[in-house]
C-alpha positions as CSV (number, residue, x, y, z in Angstrom):
1,X,0.0,0.0,0.0
2,X,1.2,3.4,-0.6
3,X,1.2,6.1,2.1
4,X,-1.8,7.8,0.8
5,X,-3.9,4.7,0.8
6,X,-2.7,3.8,4.4
7,X,-3.6,7.3,5.6
8,X,-7.1,7.1,4.1
9,X,-7.6,3.6,5.7
10,X,-6.3,4.7,9.0
11,X,-8.6,7.8,8.9
12,X,-11.8,5.6,8.4
13,X,-13.8,4.3,11.3
14,X,-13.6,0.5,11.7
15,X,-17.1,-0.2,10.5
16,X,-16.2,1.5,7.2
17,X,-13.1,-0.5,6.8
18,X,-15.1,-3.7,7.2
19,X,-17.8,-2.5,4.7
20,X,-15.1,-1.8,2.2
21,X,-13.5,-5.1,2.5
22,X,-16.8,-6.9,2.1
23,X,-17.6,-4.8,-1.0
24,X,-14.1,-5.7,-2.4
25,X,-14.4,-9.4,-1.6
26,X,-17.9,-9.6,-3.3
27,X,-16.6,-7.8,-6.4
28,X,-13.5,-10.0,-6.6
29,X,-15.7,-13.1,-6.1
30,X,-17.8,-11.9,-9.1
31,X,-14.7,-11.5,-11.1
32,X,-13.9,-15.1,-10.3
33,X,-17.2,-16.4,-11.5
34,X,-17.2,-14.4,-14.7
35,X,-13.5,-15.4,-15.5
36,X,-14.4,-19.0,-14.8
37,X,-17.4,-18.9,-17.1
38,X,-15.1,-17.5,-19.8
39,X,-12.4,-20.0,-19.1
40,X,-14.8,-22.9,-19.3
41,X,-16.9,-21.8,-22.3
42,X,-14.8,-19.2,-24.1
43,X,-16.1,-15.9,-25.5
44,X,-19.5,-17.4,-26.2
45,X,-20.1,-18.2,-22.5
46,X,-23.3,-16.1,-22.5
47,X,-24.5,-16.9,-26.0
48,X,-28.1,-17.7,-24.9
49,X,-28.5,-14.1,-23.6
50,X,-29.2,-11.0,-25.6
51,X,-26.1,-9.4,-27.1
52,X,-26.1,-6.4,-24.8
53,X,-26.1,-8.7,-21.8
54,X,-23.4,-10.9,-23.4
55,X,-21.2,-7.8,-23.6
56,X,-22.0,-6.7,-20.2
57,X,-21.3,-10.1,-18.5
58,X,-18.0,-10.2,-20.4
59,X,-17.2,-6.7,-19.4
60,X,-17.7,-7.5,-15.7
61,X,-14.4,-9.3,-15.8
62,X,-12.8,-5.9,-16.1
63,X,-15.5,-3.8,-14.2
64,X,-15.7,-5.9,-11.1
65,X,-11.8,-5.8,-10.3
66,X,-11.8,-2.1,-11.2
67,X,-14.5,-1.4,-8.6
68,X,-12.6,-3.6,-6.1
69,X,-9.4,-1.5,-6.7
70,X,-11.3,1.7,-6.3
71,X,-12.9,0.4,-3.1
72,X,-9.7,-1.0,-1.6
73,X,-8.0,2.3,-2.3
74,X,-10.7,4.0,-0.2
75,X,-11.6,6.2,-3.1
76,X,-15.0,7.9,-3.1
77,X,-15.5,7.1,-6.7
78,X,-15.6,3.5,-5.6
79,X,-18.9,3.9,-3.8
80,X,-21.1,5.1,-6.8
81,X,-19.2,2.8,-9.2
82,X,-20.0,-0.2,-7.0
83,X,-23.6,0.8,-6.8
84,X,-23.9,1.1,-10.5
85,X,-22.1,-2.1,-11.3
86,X,-23.9,-4.2,-8.8
87,X,-27.3,-2.8,-9.6
88,X,-26.7,-3.5,-13.3
89,X,-25.4,-6.9,-12.6
90,X,-28.3,-7.9,-10.4
91,X,-30.9,-6.5,-12.9
92,X,-29.1,-8.4,-15.8
93,X,-29.2,-11.6,-13.7
94,X,-32.9,-11.2,-12.9
95,X,-33.7,-10.4,-16.5
96,X,-32.0,-13.6,-17.8
97,X,-33.4,-15.8,-15.0
98,X,-37.0,-14.4,-15.0
99,X,-38.5,-17.2,-17.2
100,X,-36.8,-19.9,-15.0
101,X,-38.2,-18.1,-11.8
102,X,-41.7,-18.1,-13.3
103,X,-41.5,-21.8,-13.8
104,X,-39.9,-22.6,-10.4
105,X,-39.6,-19.8,-7.8
106,X,-37.6,-22.0,-5.6
107,X,-34.5,-21.4,-7.8
108,X,-34.3,-18.1,-6.0
109,X,-33.5,-20.0,-2.7
110,X,-30.4,-21.8,-4.2
111,X,-27.2,-20.7,-2.6
112,X,-25.5,-20.0,-6.0
113,X,-27.2,-17.7,-8.5
114,X,-29.8,-15.0,-7.9
115,X,-29.8,-15.2,-4.1
116,X,-26.2,-14.2,-3.4
117,X,-26.3,-11.7,-6.2
118,X,-29.4,-10.1,-5.0
119,X,-28.3,-10.0,-1.3
120,X,-24.9,-8.6,-2.3
121,X,-26.7,-6.0,-4.4
122,X,-29.0,-4.9,-1.5
123,X,-26.0,-4.8,0.9
124,X,-24.0,-2.6,-1.4
125,X,-26.8,-0.2,-2.1
126,X,-27.9,-0.1,1.5
127,X,-24.3,0.7,2.7
128,X,-23.4,3.2,0.0
129,X,-24.6,6.4,1.6
130,X,-22.8,5.7,5.0
131,X,-19.6,4.7,3.0
132,X,-19.9,7.9,1.0
133,X,-20.1,10.0,4.1
134,X,-17.3,8.2,5.8
135,X,-15.1,8.6,2.8
136,X,-16.1,12.2,2.4
137,X,-15.3,13.1,5.9
138,X,-11.8,11.8,5.6
139,X,-9.7,14.1,7.9
140,X,-6.6,13.5,5.7
141,X,-8.4,15.2,2.8
142,X,-10.3,17.8,4.9
143,X,-7.3,18.9,6.8
144,X,-4.5,18.6,4.2
145,X,-1.2,19.8,5.2
146,X,0.4,22.9,3.7
147,X,1.7,22.5,0.2
148,X,5.3,23.3,1.1
149,X,7.2,22.5,4.2
150,X,8.4,26.1,4.6
151,X,4.8,27.6,4.2
152,X,3.7,29.7,7.2
153,X,0.9,27.9,9.3
154,X,-0.7,31.1,10.4
155,X,-2.0,34.2,8.6
156,X,0.6,36.3,6.8
157,X,1.0,39.7,8.4
158,X,-0.7,42.5,6.6
159,X,-3.1,40.3,4.7
160,X,-6.8,41.2,4.7
161,X,-8.2,38.5,2.6
162,X,-7.7,35.8,5.3
163,X,-6.0,33.3,3.0
164,X,-8.5,33.2,0.1
165,X,-5.6,34.2,-2.2
166,X,-2.4,32.3,-2.8
167,X,0.3,33.2,-0.2
168,X,3.6,34.7,-1.4
169,X,5.0,31.2,-1.5
170,X,2.4,29.8,-3.7
171,X,0.6,27.8,-1.0
172,X,-3.1,28.1,-0.6
173,X,-4.6,28.0,2.9
């Protein structure tokens, strides 16, 4: 980890760290499933689905780990990205499984398939707002240090703008 990532992680409350780890684990697990599908059946792994969904499910091999990297980096962009990707994934899975569910609704209760995808999607969406707030309140970002080590910490004598303009040394307040 770089120092910036370490600082962001240390600044987060423990509950936010746990949520980020669960999010990342879920997206990495999804990456594994889609990569395994492609390894077993090749580029036509989803050929029974509409073309748009075929492209989407293959794209998840890239999108899922990208979201995991953003989340593990404690980046705010990871929160809406996670919500968008998981919502689209859950919707796509419900769409392709709808006819099977109409024929036998007990398929929803299987431990592999729609149940974990749906529960994970609900979890990610339900925890998005608290995570966004925790990442936005990061004191490392909110209380950033001076740009330069030799920049004065207090107001510059004779200044009346109270630091809204750049200081003589180029640092902003």
